[in-house]
N, C-alpha and C positions, 0 to 999 in steps of 0.2 A: 501493500500500500506506500509506503514511504518513499520508494522508488517513483512510483508512478504518480505520485503527486507532486514528484520534481521537475515531472512531463516529458521522461527519460522513457524508453524503449527496454525493458527486460532483456535482457540475457538470459540468465541461470539466477542460480540460488546455490552459495556453499552451506554444508553442515557441519553442525560437530557436536555429535551426540555422546552427553553421558551417563551411562550407565548402574545403578545399584548392583551391588553383589546378587548374585543368585537369580539374576533377571535372566528368564528365558528363551530361546528363542524365538518364540514366537510370537514375544512382546515387538521385540526389536522385527519381526517383518509387519506385524504389522501398523509401526509406524511407519517403516519406510516404504509400504502400501499406499497408506494415506499419503506421501509427501510424494508420492508417481502421479496420485488422483488429481492433485491441486497442480502437478507440476504440467501434465498434459493437455490439463483443462485451460491454464493459460499458457500453453507452445513455448516451456520453454522446460530446462537443464539443470538436475542434479551436475553442479561443473566440478565438483570438489572439498572434501572435508574430510573431516574425522571422526572416528565410532571410541571410544572406549569403556572398559568396566572397571570402575573407582571406589574406594567405600567413602570419598568424602560427598558422595551424592545418597541420598535415601528415596528418591524420584527421581526417571527418568527427563536429563536437563536437557533440552534442543535450545541450541544458538543458531540463528540463521543471517548470514549474510546476502543479502542480495545485489547482484551486479545490472549495470543496465547503462545504455547509449544517450546520449543528447547533443546536441547540437548548442554547442556556449550560448547564439543568442535565444537559442528558446527555452534555457537553463527557465522553472518558473520558481519562485519563493515566496512565502506566505510574509514577508517583507514589503511586496510591491502594489500592494493597492493603493489607493487615493480616494480621493471624497468626487462623489457621482457615480464609482462605480456601480451595478448592479452583485448583490450578495445570494448567492442562489445554492438551494439541499439538493442531495439526490437520496432517494429510498425513503426513508425511517428514522429517528430516532431512537436510543434505548435498544436495537436488537441484539449487540453482542449481554448486554449488562440482563435483558429479559430471558438469551438463554441460559446464559449463567444462572440463576435464580431456579430456572425452569428445571434443570437438571440435578440444580443441587441441593434443591426443596423439593424437587418432587412428590416424596412423599408427603409430606404437609401438603403441597398444593393441592393432589387431587380431594382431601377430602374438603376441598373447598370451593373448586371447580371441577366441570368435564374435563374428562382424563386428554379429549380432544383437543382442548384447546391448551392445555398444560403440553403435550404433543407435539403442536402447531409451533406454541412459544418457542420450545428446545430447539425447535428445525430454523429457528430463527440466527444461526452458528454459518450456515450453509448462504451466507447473505454477505455476510463480513467482509468480501474482499470487493474492494472498488476501482481493480486495476483497468477493467471492461470502459466505463465511465470517465475513467482521467482518460483515458484514451484517446476516447472520444471527444472529449472538452477542450486538450489540449491543447488543440490548437486556437479555439476562441478565449482562454482563458490566460489571464494575467497572473492569479495564486490559485494553486488549491490545498486543501489540507483536509485530512484526513481526523475525523471527528472519535477521540481517541477518551481516556482516563478523563475524568469530569465534566464528557459530558454537550450537549450543546452550548451551553454557559460558558463551559471553560474554553472550547475551543475560536466561540464566538471575540470571548476575551484575548485569548491567543493571537489570532488574527489581528485585534487592533492592535494590541503593541506592538506586532513586530512591523507593524504599519503606521503609527502613529497615527492613526484617524481616530474617528469616529464613526456611530453605528447606530441606523434610524430601520430597527426590525421589526416586524410585526409575528406579534405572539403565537395569531392563528392562523400563522401560515404556514409554523415548524408543522410536519406530519409526523404524529406517533398514534403508533398501531393499536388497536381495543386490548392487546394481548398484555401490550406494554405497559397499557392504561390499567388495567385490572392489577394485574400483580402488584404493579407498585404503590399501590392504592393496600392494598392488603397488607405490606411490609411497610405503609407509612415510608418511605419515599419519594422523591425530586425523579420525576422519569427526563427532564432534564439537563441534571446532575449526573446521569447515568451514562455509563462508559456504552462508547456507538460508535465500534468498529464496523463501518457497512455504510454510517452516511459520510458524505465528501459533500464537503460548501470548496465553490468555485465562488472565484470572483472574476469582474469583467467588468467590457465598457457595457455591451450589451446583451443581459441577463434573457431576454427575451428569448436571443436565436441558441441561445446555449438552451435553454428548454428544450426548445422546439428539437436540436440533434440532437439530445436525451434522450426526449419520447419515442421522434425515428427511429433510433436502437430498441425500442423497448425499456428505457428505465425510467423511472418516474423523476421528477424533478421537477423543485416550484421556487420562483424568486422570493424572497425572505425581508429584502432590504433592502439598505444602500450604504455606501460610506459614507461619510458626513466631515467635513474641515472641524468641527468639534469636536473636543478631548470627551464628549456625552456618549456613552456606549449603552443606548435605552433597547427601554423592550417592550413594543406602544401594543395596547390593550382595549382598542376602542377609545374612553375617554384617558384608560388608564395608564398612567408611564412612569416604567420602574426602571431600574439600573442596573446595568452588571455589575458582578463584585467581582474580587479578583478570588479567580478560583481555588475551590475548596478539596477536603479529600473526598474520594468520587464518591457517591451514594451505598454501591455494590458493598462496601467495605461494613456500611452501616446493619448488615444483613448475614454477612458470609465472614463476619473479619479479613484481621488482613496490617494492612501498611500503614502506619500514620502518617 
């Protein structure tokens, strides 16, 4: 995702796989099968790496380095947004976080929601790659940024800080799937601050043209606002105006624990 956001064509990946003692061959086989499937979908190769059994890890640890190529004058960065540019988002927010919660809290959730709904939410991780939409949008974009920890609010803050611009964002234009809303309401967390791999922010001169190009490729996209010359990062909801705050710990960790 990061390589694609730079406007580059992805060539391949290098893997470092560290496995705990007593790891079975079937486990490594499953890992490599998953890697093969993703590489096949993206038409890329594993071009190098290292695999080792070591006592210093207690679960499989995989480090992935993406390799890509791009002409210097087409390299995109988060810091190139200027006032007046449109801000476009793809798909929906909270996809990765919803999938993690559905899997980690599956037994608890199916006591309160239909099994089919939780199964569908768990499968949201199938949508967390943004390579396809980044490839479609890169010739029309000035900047692209994948939405990860801290959610959409965190990502919007990051692009505004990097480019030293303000933002006017229409809250109702930000797409959220119903499964995400239901699960977040159950756990009492904010979907706008939930890890959201699969959602791509794109800045450009003509958001309508970007949306049209993505739509023609079957990718859902929406113009959610504009960059401004002000220092204010505003969230607009009808007559109500709120302001983005410095990103805090991702909402996911309120439910499953993790980093401070």
